[in-house]
ROMARVO-731123 format. One record per residue (C-alpha): residue in one letter; x, y, z. Coordinates in steps of 0.5 Angstrom, whole numbers, padded with zeros to 4 digits, always signed. Example, Ala and Ser with C-alpha at 12.3 -4.5 7.8 and 13.67 -1.06 7.14 Angstrom:
A+0025-0009+0016 S+0027-0002+0014 
END
This chain:
E-0048-0010+0066 V-0054-0016+0068 D-0052-0022+0072 F-0057-0027+0071 S-0053-0032+0076 P-0058-0031+0082 L-0064-0032+0078 E-0068-0038+0077 L-0075-0035+0074 A-0076-0028+0073 C-0079-0023+0068 I-0076-0018+0064 S-0081-0012+0064 G-0082-0005+0061 S-0086-0001+0057 N-0086-0002+0049 G-0080+0000+0046 A-0076+0000+0052 G-0071-0005+0050 K-0073-0011+0053 S-0072-0016+0047 S-0065-0012+0046 L-0062-0016+0052 L-0064-0023+0048 D-0061-0020+0042 A-0055-0018+0045 I-0054-0026+0047 T-0056-0029+0040 W-0051-0024+0037 A-0046-0025+0042 L-0046-0033+0041 F-0049-0033+0034 G-0047-0027+0030 E-0055-0026+0029 A-0061-0022+0032 R-0068-0020+0030 G-0065-0015+0025 R-0060-0018+0019 D-0056-0011+0019 A-0051-0011+0024 D-0050-0004+0024 A-0057-0003+0026 L-0055-0006+0033 I-0051+0000+0034 N-0054+0005+0038 S-0055+0012+0034 Q-0052+0016+0039 V-0045+0012+0039 N-0041+0009+0033 S-0040+0002+0036 A-0043-0004+0040 E-0040-0009+0044 V-0043-0015+0048 I-0039-0019+0053 F-0043-0026+0055 D-0040-0030+0060 F-0044-0037+0061 D-0043-0044+0064 Y-0044-0050+0059 E-0043-0057+0061 G-0038-0056+0067 N-0034-0051+0063 H-0034-0043+0064 Y-0034-0039+0058 R-0033-0032+0055 V-0035-0029+0049 Q-0033-0022+0047 R-0036-0019+0040 S-0036-0012+0038 K-0037-0008+0032 S-0036-0001+0030 R-0040+0002+0025 G-0038+0001+0017 K-0033-0004+0020 T-0032-0011+0020 T-0034-0015+0027 L-0029-0017+0032 L-0030-0024+0036 E-0026-0027+0042 L-0027-0034+0045 Y-0025-0036+0052 V-0025-0041+0057 L-0024-0041+0065 S-0018-0045+0067 P-0018-0049+0073 E-0013-0044+0076 G-0018-0038+0074 Q-0014-0035+0068 W-0018-0034+0062 R-0015-0038+0056 A-0016-0036+0049 M-0020-0041+0044 T-0020-0036+0039 E-0019-0038+0032 K-0015-0035+0026 S-0022-0032+0023 V-0029-0030+0026 R-0032-0035+0021 E-0028-0041+0024 T-0029-0038+0031 E-0036-0038+0030 N-0036-0045+0028 R-0032-0047+0034 L-0037-0044+0038 R-0043-0048+0035 S-0039-0054+0036 I-0039-0053+0043 L-0046-0051+0044 R-0048-0057+0039 M-0053-0052+0036 N-0054-0046+0031 Y-0058-0040+0031 E-0064-0043+0028 T-0064-0049+0033 F-0064-0044+0039 I-0070-0040+0037 N-0074-0046+0035 A-0073-0049+0042 S-0070-0045+0047 F-0071-0038+0045 F-0079-0036+0044 L-0077-0030+0039 Q-0082-0024+0040 G-0088-0025+0035 K-0085-0031+0032 A-0088-0036+0037 D-0090-0040+0031 Q-0083-0041+0028 F-0083-0049+0029 T-0090-0050+0027 Q-0090-0046+0021 Q-0084-0049+0018 Q-0084-0054+0012 P-0084-0061+0015 A-0077-0062+0012 N-0074-0056+0016 R-0078-0059+0022 K-0074-0065+0022 K-0068-0061+0021 V-0069-0057+0027 L-0071-0064+0031 T-0065-0067+0029 N-0061-0061+0032 V-0065-0061+0038 L-0064-0069+0039 G-0057-0068+0038 L-0057-0072+0032 E-0053-0068+0027 V-0047-0073+0029 W-0050-0078+0025 E-0049-0073+0019 S-0042-0072+0021 Y-0041-0080+0020 R-0045-0080+0014 M-0040-0075+0011 A-0034-0079+0014 A-0037-0085+0010 A-0038-0081+0004 E-0031-0078+0004 K-0028-0085+0005 R-0032-0088-0001 R-0030-0082-0005 G-0023-0084-0003 V-0024-0091-0005 E-0027-0089-0011 N-0021-0085-0013 E-0016-0091-0012 L-0021-0096-0016 Q-0021-0091-0022 V-0013-0091-0021 V-0013-0098-0021 E-0018-0099-0027 T-0013-0093-0031 Q-0007-0098-0029 Q-0011-0104-0032 A-0012-0101-0038 E-0005-0098-0039 I-0002-0105-0038 S-0008-0108-0043 A-0006-0103-0048 E+0002-0105-0047 L+0001-0113-0047 G-0003-0112-0054 Q+0003-0109-0057 E+0007-0116-0056 K+0007-0118-0063 E+0009-0111-0066 R+0015-0110-0061 K+0018-0117-0062 T+0018-0116-0070 R+0021-0109-0069 L+0026-0112-0065 A+0028-0117-0071 E+0028-0111-0076 L+0033-0107-0072 E+0038-0112-0070 K+0038-0114-0077 Q+0040-0106-0079 L+0045-0106-0073 D+0049-0112-0076 Q+0049-0108-0083 L+0051-0102-0080 V+0057-0105-0076 N+0060-0108-0082 L+0059-0101-0086 R+0063-0098-0080 Q+0069-0103-0080 S+0070-0102-0088 K+0070-0094-0087 E+0075-0095-0081 S+0080-0098-0085 E+0079-0093-0091 L+0080-0087-0086 L+0087-0091-0083 N+0090-0091-0090 L+0088-0084-0091 Q+0091-0082-0084 R+0098-0085-0086 L+0098-0081-0093 A+0096-0075-0089 T+0102-0076-0084 S+0107-0076-0090 L+0104-0069-0092 E+0104-0066-0086 E+0112-0068-0085 Q+0113-0065-0092 R+0109-0058-0090 R+0113-0058-0083 L+0120-0058-0087 L+0117-0053-0092 E+0116-0049-0086 V+0123-0050-0083 L+0126-0048-0089 K+0122-0042-0090 G+0124-0040-0083 H+0131-0040-0084 L+0130-0036-0090 E+0126-0031-0086 K+0132-0030-0081 T+0137-0029-0086 R+0133-0024-0090 G+0133-0021-0083 R+0140-0021-0081 V+0142-0018-0088 A+0137-0012-0087 Q+0139-0011-0080 L+0147-0011-0082 R+0145-0006-0088 E+0141-0001-0083 Q+0147-0001-0078 K+0152+0001-0084 E+0147+0006-0086 K+0147+0009-0079 L+0155+0009-0078 E+0156+0012-0085 E+0151+0018-0082 Q+0155+0018-0076 R+0162+0019-0080 T+0158+0025-0084 R+0157+0029-0077 L+0164+0028-0075 M+0167+0030-0081 E+0162+0037-0081 K+0164+0038-0073 I+0172+0037-0075 R+0171+0042-0081 L+0168+0048-0076 A+0174+0047-0071 K+0178+0054-0072 E+0171+0058-0071 V+0170+0054-0065 E+0177+0055-0062 A+0176+0063-0063 A+0169+0063-0060 Y+0172+0060-0054 Q+0178+0065-0053 Q+0173+0071-0053 W+0169+0067-0048 L+0175+0067-0043 K+0176+0074-0044 D+0168+0076-0042 R+0168+0072-0036 E+0174+0076-0033 T+0170+0082-0034 L+0164+0079-0031 V+0168+0078-0025 A+0170+0085-0024 F+0162+0087-0025 E+0160+0082-0020 K+0165+0086-0014 T+0162+0093-0016 A+0154+0090-0016 E+0156+0087-0009 K+0157+0094-0006 F+0151+0096-0010 R+0146+0091-0007 E+0149+0093+0000 I+0147+0100-0001 V+0140+0098-0004 A+0138+0093+0002 R+0139+0099+0007 R+0133+0102+0003 N+0128+0097+0005 A+0127+0100+0012 P+0125+0107+0010 L+0121+0104+0004 S+0117+0100+0009 A+0116+0106+0014 I+0113+0110+0008 Q+0109+0104+0006 A+0106+0103+0013 E+0104+0110+0014 R+0101+0110+0007 S+0097+0104+0008 A+0094+0106+0015 L+0092+0113+0011 E+0089+0109+0005 Q+0085+0104+0010 E+0082+0111+0013 L+0081+0113+0006 R+0077+0107+0004 T+0073+0107+0011 L+0071+0115+0010 R+0069+0113+0003 E+0064+0108+0005 N+0062+0112+0010 A+0061+0118+0005 E+0057+0113+0000 A+0053+0111+0006 M+0051+0118+0008 E+0049+0119+0000 R+0044+0113+0001 S+0042+0116+0008 E+0041+0123+0004 A+0037+0120-0001 Q+0033+0116+0004 F+0031+0122+0008 V+0029+0125+0002 A+0024+0119+0000 R+0022+0119+0007 T+0020+0127+0007 Q+0016+0126+0001 E+0012+0120+0004 L+0010+0123+0010 P+0004+0127+0007 L+0002+0121+0003 L+0001+0117+0010 Q-0002+0123+0013 A-0007+0123+0007 E-0008+0116+0008 I-0010+0116+0015 T-0015+0122+0014 A-0018+0118+0008 L-0019+0112+0013 Q-0022+0116+0019 E-0027+0118+0014 Q-0029+0111+0012 I-0029+0109+0019 A-0034+0115+0020 Q-0038+0113+0014 R-0039+0106+0017 K-0041+0108+0023 A-0047+0112+0019 Y-0048+0105+0016 E-0049+0101+0022 A-0054+0107+0025 E-0058+0106+0019 L-0058+0099+0019 H-0060+0099+0026 L-0066+0103+0025 L-0068+0099+0019 Q-0068+0093+0023 E-0072+0096+0028 T-0077+0099+0023 A-0077+0092+0020 A-0079+0089+0026 I-0085+0094+0027 M-0087+0092+0020 K-0087+0085+0021 A-0091+0085+0028 E-0096+0089+0024 N-0097+0084+0018 D-0098+0079+0023 R-0103+0083+0027 W-0106+0084+0020 K-0106+0077+0018 A-0109+0075+0024 E-0115+0080+0023 M-0116+0078+0016 H-0116+0071+0018 E-0122+0073+0023 L-0125+0077+0018 R-0125+0071+0013 E-0128+0067+0018 R-0134+0072+0020 I-0135+0073+0013 D-0136+0065+0012 Q-0140+0064+0018 L-0145+0070+0015 Q-0145+0067+0008 E-0147+0060+0011 V-0152+0061+0016 E-0159+0061+0013 G-0163+0063+0020 A-0165+0070+0021 N-0160+0071+0027 C-0153+0073+0027 P-0148+0068+0028 L-0143+0073+0031 C-0148+0076+0036 G-0154+0072+0036 Q-0158+0078+0034 P-0164+0078+0029 L-0161+0080+0022 S-0165+0081+0016 Q-0162+0079+0009 E-0160+0086+0007 E-0157+0087+0013 R-0153+0081+0013 Q-0151+0083+0006 N-0149+0090+0008 L-0145+0087+0014 I-0141+0082+0009 E-0139+0088+0004 S-0137+0092+0010 L-0133+0086+0013 E-0130+0085+0006 A-0128+0093+0005 E-0125+0092+0012 G-0121+0086+0010 R-0119+0089+0003 Q-0116+0095+0007 K-0112+0091+0012 G-0110+0087+0006 D-0107+0093+0002 A-0104+0095+0008 Y-0101+0088+0009 R-0098+0088+0002 S-0096+0095+0002 N-0092+0093+0008 Q-0089+0087+0005 M-0086+0091-0001 R-0083+0096+0004 L-0080+0090+0008 K-0077+0087+0001 E-0074+0094+0000 N-0072+0094+0007 E-0069+0087+0006 E-0065+0090+0000 R-0062+0096+0003 R-0060+0092+0010 L-0057+0087+0005 E-0053+0093+0001 L-0051+0096+0008 N-0049+0089+0011 R-0044+0088+0005 M-0042+0095+0005 I-0040+0094+0013 H-0037+0088+0011 A-0033+0091+0006 L-0030+0096+0011 G-0030+0091+0017 K-0022+0091+0017 I-0021+0099+0017 E-0019+0100+0024 D-0013+0095+0023 D-0012+0099+0016 L-0012+0105+0020 R-0007+0102+0026 I-0002+0100+0020 A-0002+0107+0017 T-0001+0110+0024 R+0004+0106+0025 K+0008+0107+0019 Y+0007+0115+0020 D+0010+0114+0026 Q+0016+0110+0024 A+0017+0115+0018 E+0017+0121+0022 A+0022+0117+0027 E+0027+0115+0022 I+0027+0122+0019 Y+0030+0125+0025 R+0035+0120+0026 L+0037+0121+0019 Q+0038+0128+0020 A+0042+0127+0026 E+0047+0122+0022 I+0048+0127+0016 T+0049+0133+0021 T+0055+0129+0024 W+0058+0127+0018 R+0058+0134+0015 N+0061+0137+0021 G+0067+0131+0022 G+0068+0126+0017 A+0067+0130+0011 Q+0072+0134+0012 R+0077+0129+0014 L+0076+0125+0008 V+0078+0132+0004 E+0085+0132+0008 I+0087+0125+0007 Q+0086+0125+0000 R+0091+0131+0000 V+0096+0128+0004 L+0096+0122+0000 E+0096+0126-0007 E+0102+0130-0005 G+0106+0125-0001 D+0106+0129+0005 F+0107+0124+0010 A+0113+0120+0013 H+0118+0126+0013 E+0124+0123+0017 A+0124+0116+0013 R+0123+0120+0006 R+0130+0124+0008 T+0133+0117+0010 L+0131+0114+0003 A+0134+0120-0001 E+0141+0120+0003 I+0142+0112+0001 D+0140+0114-0006 R+0145+0119-0007 E+0150+0114-0004 A+0148+0109-0010 L+0149+0114-0015 N+0156+0116-0013 L+0158+0108-0014 G+0157+0109-0021 Y+0154+0102-0022 D+0151+0100-0029 A+0146+0095-0028 A+0144+0094-0035 A+0151+0094-0037 H+0152+0088-0032 E+0146+0084-0034 A+0148+0085-0042 L+0155+0082-0040 R+0152+0076-0036 R+0148+0074-0042 V+0154+0075-0047 E+0158+0070-0042 E+0152+0065-0042 L+0152+0065-0049 G+0159+0064-0049 R+0159+0058-0045 K+0157+0053-0051 S+0164+0055-0054 E+0167+0051-0049 Q+0162+0045-0050 A+0163+0045-0058 L+0171+0045-0057 R+0170+0039-0053 E+0166+0036-0059 V+0171+0037-0064 E+0176+0034-0060 A+0172+0028-0059 A+0170+0027-0067 R+0178+0027-0069 A+0179+0021-0064 T+0172+0017-0066 L+0173+0018-0074 E+0179+0013-0075 P+0175+0007-0071 L+0169+0008-0074 E+0172+0008-0081 Q+0174+0001-0079 Q+0167-0002-0077 I+0164+0000-0084 N+0169-0004-0087 D+0168-0010-0083 L+0160-0009-0084 E+0161-0009-0092 G+0164-0016-0091 Q+0159-0019-0087 I+0153-0017-0092 S+0157-0020-0098 Q+0157-0027-0094 E+0150-0026-0092 V+0147-0025-0099 D+0151-0031-0101 L+0147-0035-0096 L+0141-0032-0097 T+0141-0034-0105 S+0143-0041-0103 Q+0137-0042-0098 E+0132-0039-0103 K+0134-0045-0108 D+0132-0050-0103 Y+0126-0047-0101 Q+0123-0047-0108 K+0125-0054-0109 A+0121-0057-0103 E+0115-0052-0104 Q+0115-0055-0111 K+0115-0063-0109 F+0110-0061-0103 F+0105-0058-0108 E+0106-0064-0113 D+0104-0069-0107 S+0098-0066-0105 V+0094-0065-0111 G+0088-0070-0112 F+0089-0072-0104 P+0082-0073-0101 S+0080-0070-0095 P+0081-0074-0088 E+0076-0069-0085 S+0070-0071-0090 A+0072-0079-0088 E+0072-0077-0081 A+0065-0074-0081 E+0062-0080-0085 L+0065-0085-0080 L+0062-0080-0074 A+0055-0080-0077 L+0056-0088-0078 K+0058-0089-0071 A+0052-0084-0069 N+0047-0088-0073 E+0050-0094-0070 N+0049-0092-0063 R+0042-0089-0064 L+0040-0096-0067 R+0044-0100-0061 M+0039-0095-0056 E+0033-0096-0060 V+0035-0104-0060 G+0036-0104-0052 M+0029-0100-0051 I+0025-0105-0055 R+0029-0111-0052 Q+0027-0108-0045 S+0020-0106-0047 V+0019-0114-0049 A+0022-0116-0043 V+0017-0112-0039 L+0011-0115-0041 D+0012-0121-0037 V+0013-0116-0031 L+0006-0113-0033 R+0002-0119-0034 E+0004-0121-0026 R+0002-0114-0024 Q-0004-0114-0028 G-0006-0120-0024 R-0005-0116-0017 L-0009-0110-0020 N-0015-0115-0021 Q-0015-0117-0014 R-0014-0110-0012 R-0020-0108-0016 T-0025-0113-0013 E-0023-0111-0006 L-0024-0104-0007 A-0031-0105-0011 M-0033-0109-0004 Q-0031-0104+0000 I-0035-0098-0004 N-0041-0103-0003 R-0040-0103+0004 L-0039-0095+0005 K-0045-0094+0001 T-0049-0098+0006 L-0046-0094+0012 E-0048-0088+0008 R-0055-0090+0007 A-0055-0092+0015 F-0052-0085+0017 S-0057-0081+0013 K-0063-0077+0015 D-0067-0083+0013 G-0063-0088+0017 V-0061-0088+0024 P-0063-0081+0025 A-0070-0082+0022 L-0071-0088+0027 L-0068-0084+0033 I-0073-0079+0031 E-0079-0084+0031 Q-0077-0086+0038 A-0077-0079+0041 L-0083-0076+0038 P-0088-0080+0042 E-0084-0077+0048 I-0084-0070+0045 E-0092-0071+0044 D-0093-0073+0051 Q-0090-0067+0054 A-0093-0062+0049 N-0100-0065+0050 A-0099-0065+0058 V-0097-0057+0057 L-0103-0056+0052 D-0108-0060+0056 R-0107-0055+0062 L-0107-0049+0057 S-0113-0051+0054 N-0117-0054+0060 G-0117-0061+0057 R-0120-0059+0050 M-0114-0059+0045 S-0109-0064+0043 V-0103-0065+0038 R-0101-0071+0034 F-0094-0072+0030 E-0095-0076+0023 T-0089-0078+0020 L-0092-0082+0014 R-0096-0079+0009 G-0100-0082+0003 L-0098-0080-0004 K-0104-0077-0008 S-0101-0081-0015 K-0100-0088-0011 K-0105-0089-0006 D-0101-0095-0003 E-0095-0091-0002 K-0093-0086+0003 R-0087-0082+0004 E-0084-0079+0010 T-0086-0072+0013 L-0087-0069+0020 D-0094-0066+0020 I-0097-0063+0026 V-0105-0065+0027 I-0109-0061+0032 S-0115-0063+0035 D-0120-0060+0040 A-0128-0062+0041 M-0130-0061+0034 G-0125-0066+0032 E-0118-0065+0027 R-0118-0058+0024 A-0112-0054+0020 Y-0108-0050+0024 E-0110-0044+0020 M-0117-0045+0023 F-0115-0044+0030 S-0116-0037+0034 G-0110-0033+0035 G-0110-0035+0043 E-0111-0042+0041 A-0105-0042+0036 F-0101-0039+0041 R-0102-0045+0046 V-0101-0050+0041 N-0094-0047+0039 F-0092-0045+0046 A-0094-0053+0048 I-0090-0056+0042 R-0084-0051+0043 L-0084-0052+0051 A-0083-0060+0049 L-0077-0058+0045 S-0074-0054+0050 R-0075-0060+0055 V-0072-0065+0050 L-0066-0060+0049 A-0065-0059+0057 H-0064-0066+0058 R-0060-0068+0051 A-0054-0072+0053 G-0047-0068+0053 A-0050-0061+0051 R-0056-0059+0055 L-0059-0052+0055 Q-0062-0051+0061 T-0064-0044+0060 L-0071-0042+0057 F-0073-0035+0054 I-0080-0033+0052 D-0081-0026+0049 E-0088-0023+0049 G-0092-0029+0049 F-0098-0027+0053 G-0101-0021+0049 S-0106-0025+0045 Q-0109-0029+0052 D-0114-0027+0056 A-0113-0027+0064 D-0115-0034+0064 G-0110-0036+0059 R-0105-0032+0062 Q-0106-0036+0068 R-0105-0042+0065 L-0099-0040+0061 L-0096-0039+0068 E-0098-0045+0071 A-0095-0049+0065 I-0088-0045+0066 N-0088-0047+0073 L-0090-0054+0071 V-0083-0055+0067 R-0079-0050+0072 S-0076-0056+0075 D-0073-0058+0068 F-0069-0051+0067 A-0064-0048+0071 K-0067-0041+0069 I-0073-0039+0065 I-0073-0032+0063 V-0080-0029+0061 I-0081-0022+0057 T-0087-0018+0058 H-0090-0011+0058 L-0096-0013+0062 E-0096-0010+0069 D-0101-0015+0072 L-0096-0020+0070 K-0090-0017+0073 E-0092-0019+0080 A-0093-0026+0078 F-0085-0027+0078 P-0081-0028+0084 S-0075-0024+0081 R-0075-0019+0075 I-0071-0014+0071 E-0074-0008+0069 V-0072-0004+0063 E-0073+0004+0062 K-0071+0008+0056 T-0067+0014+0057 V-0065+0019+0052 R-0058+0016+0052 G-0061+0009+0052 S-0064+0004+0056 R-0063+0003+0063 V-0063-0004+0067 R-0065-0005+0074 V-0065-0012+0077 V-0071-0013+0083 A-0071-0019+0087 
END
């Protein structure tokens, strides 16, 4: 956190790359979303994944806070606040980052380009304003002077003009439509006369068709009455036929009933004999029932001993089932005992094999350790031999390159032959060491291959201890289970097996419940002595049940005798009714045939009223359509007078709109960059020029000056000029191009102009920016130049609330009353304020 509030004139110092300029990057990024690097992710420290700047500042009587953050690979977040009179932060953030940035620029009344061209001297870009095209210089100067409001006026006038032009286009379109309609007046009136004539003809034809249809409808009514009469006669005929059929059906049913009654009367003697036999069987059954009652009493006494016998049998059978289940379990235990006994040697063999593998792995590990030590020794020898061979190579090269008579190694006199012998000796020693080196290399390769193979085998045996523990645990579990199973089997054979044999014998022989069995035998003897035959009793009961039907049959015979005579009378009455209905039916059929013949004769050749009605409806539809068309034509003729009146009003409105458009175009030209803003720039340029020359005079010791030119002659037309914003630089040698000045001189010019722009921005009405930032501008100056720059800064100090200068020059730090020291660390930059 850096607090600039107590600082008025201060420098930001530190070594190159410490992060001095990053402080100003943080300010521009927070305010405008831009910094020296265009990539926002480049602003994030490489050791973290996000960056955040919170910048509080005072501006035109308000205290604002801008909070901008960015995570790597994600979108930027921007929040804007203003401090309320109650001391609370009130949010001014809009719906999107772009809208919030626009609101922030409207508060500052400047954009990033204006800021870095006037009040923020970027590192390495002191000529930011001087090197721009004249049009861009005017644009920057417009923003510095706060003249962008005139562009908003021009845009408002243009928007208003476009609206009026749109209205004018609508008016002209309406005028064209009205003129087109007025041109159709003669055609519409001619069409109206034709349609009215056609309508009169159609009305006469429709009235004639209505008369014809009325006559047809009267004839159709007469035929309809005949048809209804025919329907009534047909209905009477159908009803009579129905009654005749119903009477005949009733007669047939009564005759069938008479036949059934006579059949029952014919079987009367057989029915009476069967009835007498049933009475005798019923008396015998009553005697059997009395004996059966005594027998049931005796049988009821058998339930108690039978229940006792069954209860004891159930208890024994339950015990037998339990013992059999135990026997089955013991059979499974015996099979499991045999399996476990056979498994024990196999587990012992597996344990022995695993123990042998552990011993083998230890041997592999010992061999691997020995190979590693051998490899280390051979690598050390190779390093030593390689160094010695390199040393021999250098000695041989020195001997081959020397031309004198002295040895380059020891300085002793050396003949040509001695030197050659020494070279050959050194080369032989080198070959010997090279052979040893290559031999070691081959042995190292074999060593490496064997170590890889050993590592693979050791890795394959890595879990052998776990396998041994598992096998040992299985062996102990199998051995314990064998002891448990052997104890269970022995206990069963000594107890449960013997009891199972005994219970099976008792159940098979019935050797249980002896007292109950004796009681049951006594009751059975008593029942036998009674002499009751249950089968004969049951046979007699069935015979008696069959005989009950004879009683019902006898009653039906008596009823048939009583019903036969009245039934004969009903049949005779129905025959008389049928004869009367047949006579009536014959008469009705003659009447119906006569009426049907008359209806047929009257309806032959009669035209259909439906076709006449359809034709009349079509005439009415055509008449209605024609009346509507006549009405529409009459309306279109009547509306022409209204249109003529409306055309007059539109002509007047068109004249008014054309005059309004001309006035708005005049305002657009006045508000454009060549209008009022150009005049204001012309008025402001002398002041900026004077302030720039005042600074440049101090920086150059009176040797240099600048001049702004706003008009430039055209090469093609010598008498004409066009608007521009050129910078003309002069010194003792006269006017020269900007590129012809040295780097130090060019910087003084740039510094003077930029300082003049900053002073204008600091005094701009309604949007004063009273802070000046200068980043690394002193490197191109000598000691005298740096001193003059400091004097120029002090000259304008009263125009700014704060002036912050960035420098890495140690001799400049003490020239500032306060400084901010930036130190680079492994975790980022560290900032310290020194008052």
